[in-house]
C-alpha positions in Angstrom: 0.0 0.0 0.0 1.4 3.4 -1.0 0.2 7.0 -0.7 0.2 9.3 -3.8 0.2 12.9 -2.4 -0.8 14.8 -5.6 -4.2 13.2 -5.9 -4.5 12.2 -2.2 -4.8 8.6 -3.3 -4.1 5.5 -1.3 -3.1 2.7 -3.7 -3.2 -1.0 -3.0 -2.9 -4.2 -4.9 -3.9 -7.8 -4.1 -4.9 -11.1 -5.5 -6.5 -9.8 -8.6 -5.5 -7.7 -11.6 -7.0 -4.5 -10.3 -4.9 -1.6 -8.8 -7.3 0.0 -6.3 -7.2 3.7 -5.7 -8.9 5.2 -2.6 -9.2 9.0 -2.7 -8.8 10.2 0.9 -10.0 13.7 0.1 -13.3 12.5 -1.4 -13.6 9.5 0.8 -14.4 7.1 -2.1 -12.8 4.6 -4.4 -11.8 5.8 -7.8 -12.0 3.6 -10.9 -9.2 1.0 -10.6 -6.4 0.6 -13.0 -6.6 -2.9 -14.7 -3.3 -4.7 -15.1 -2.4 -7.4 -17.6 -1.0 -9.5 -14.8 -3.4 -11.9 -13.1 -2.3 -11.1 -9.6 -0.3 -8.2 -8.2 2.1 -8.7 -5.2 3.7 -5.3 -4.6 3.4 -1.6 -5.4 5.8 1.4 -5.0 5.4 5.1 -5.7 8.0 7.4 -7.3 7.6 11.0 -6.4 10.1 12.1 -9.1 8.0 10.4 -11.9 4.6 10.8 -10.2 3.9 7.2 -11.1 3.6 3.8 -9.5 5.3 0.5 -10.3 3.5 -2.8 -9.6 4.9 -6.3 -9.6 3.1 -9.5 -10.2 3.2 -13.2 -9.9 4.1 -13.6 -13.5 7.3 -11.6 -13.2 5.9 -8.5 -14.9 6.6 -5.0 -13.8 4.2 -2.3 -14.9 4.4 1.4 -14.6 1.3 3.5 -14.3 1.1 7.2 -14.9 -1.3 9.4 -12.9 -1.3 12.2 -15.4 -2.3 9.9 -18.3 -4.4 7.6 -16.0 -3.0 4.6 -17.8 -0.1 2.2 -18.2 3.1 4.0 -19.2 5.5 1.1 -19.6 6.1 -2.6 -18.9 9.1 -4.8 -18.2 9.1 -8.6 -18.2 12.3 -9.9 -16.8 13.8 -12.9 -18.6 14.8 -14.7 -15.4 13.2 -18.1 -14.8 13.2 -20.6 -12.0 13.6 -24.4 -12.3 10.2 -25.0 -13.7 10.8 -22.5 -16.6 8.2 -20.1 -15.2 9.2 -16.5 -14.6 9.9 -15.5 -11.0 7.3 -13.7 -8.9 8.2 -10.0 -8.1 8.0 -9.6 -4.3 9.1 -5.9 -3.8 10.1 -2.8 -5.8 12.1 0.2 -4.7 12.9 3.4 -6.6 16.2 5.1 -6.0 15.8 8.8 -5.2 17.0 11.4 -7.7 17.7 8.8 -10.4 15.8 6.8 -13.0 17.0 3.6 -11.3 14.8 1.1 -9.5 15.4 -2.3 -7.8 13.2 -5.4 -8.0 13.2 -8.2 -5.4 12.1 -11.7 -6.5 10.8 -14.9 -4.9 14.1 -16.7 -5.4 16.2 -14.1 -3.5 17.4 -12.0 -6.5 17.7 -8.3 -6.5 17.7 -6.8 -10.0 18.7 -3.2 -10.8 17.1 -1.5 -13.8 17.3 1.9 -15.5 13.9 3.2 -16.6 15.3 4.0 -20.0 16.5 0.5 -20.7 14.6 -2.8 -20.5 17.5 -5.1 -19.6 18.9 -5.3 -16.1 22.0 -3.3 -15.1 23.0 -5.6 -12.2 21.7 -8.7 -10.5 22.6 -9.7 -7.0 21.5 -12.8 -5.0 20.8 -13.6 -1.4 22.4 -16.9 -0.5 19.3 -18.5 1.1 17.2 -18.0 -2.1 14.2 -16.9 0.0 11.8 -14.2 -1.2 13.0 -10.7 -0.8 10.6 -9.1 1.7 11.7 -5.4 1.8 14.3 -3.0 0.4 15.4 0.4 1.8 18.1 2.8 1.2 20.6 3.6 4.0 21.6 7.3 4.4 24.9 6.3 2.8 22.9 5.6 -0.4 23.5 1.8 -0.2 20.6 -0.5 -0.7 19.6 -2.8 2.2 17.5 -5.8 1.4 16.0 -8.5 3.6 14.6 -11.9 3.4 13.3 -14.1 6.2 16.8 -14.9 7.5 19.2 -12.1 6.7 19.6 -8.4 5.9 22.1 -7.7 3.2 
C-alpha cells in the first residue's frame, strides 16, 4: 500500500488484476487501473516520476502514470526458476533522484534497472534464495534488502 500525495490517493494491490485507488480527500474509491498481470504482489510510488510500479506473480513490472491515468511502460524480466516459469516479483524500490529502480524476486534475487533500458543493469543474489521481503536505502545511499533470515 502506498500514498500518492498529488491526488491524495491510497493505492493497494492484491490477489486480482486491479490496482485499487482510494481517494482520501473525497472518501471514495476511484475507478481502478486494470493490469495485464493476473495477480499483483507489490506496489511502489515514485515522487520524481509521479507514477507507480507494480509487480506481479508472472514476473511482470508495470508502470502506471497518474497524469495519463494509464499504463506508461512494462518490463518482463527474462529470469526463470527451475520450472521454466518467470519469478514472482516480491518488492520494488525506486532510487531517489535517479531513474534507477530495484526489484526483489521470490528466489532471493535483486535486480537493478534503469527506466530507459529494459535489460537489467545488475543482478545480486541472497544466499538462502528466500523471497525478498523489503528493500530500503541507507543514508549512505546503499541498498539494504532483507529476506526471512538475513539483511544484506
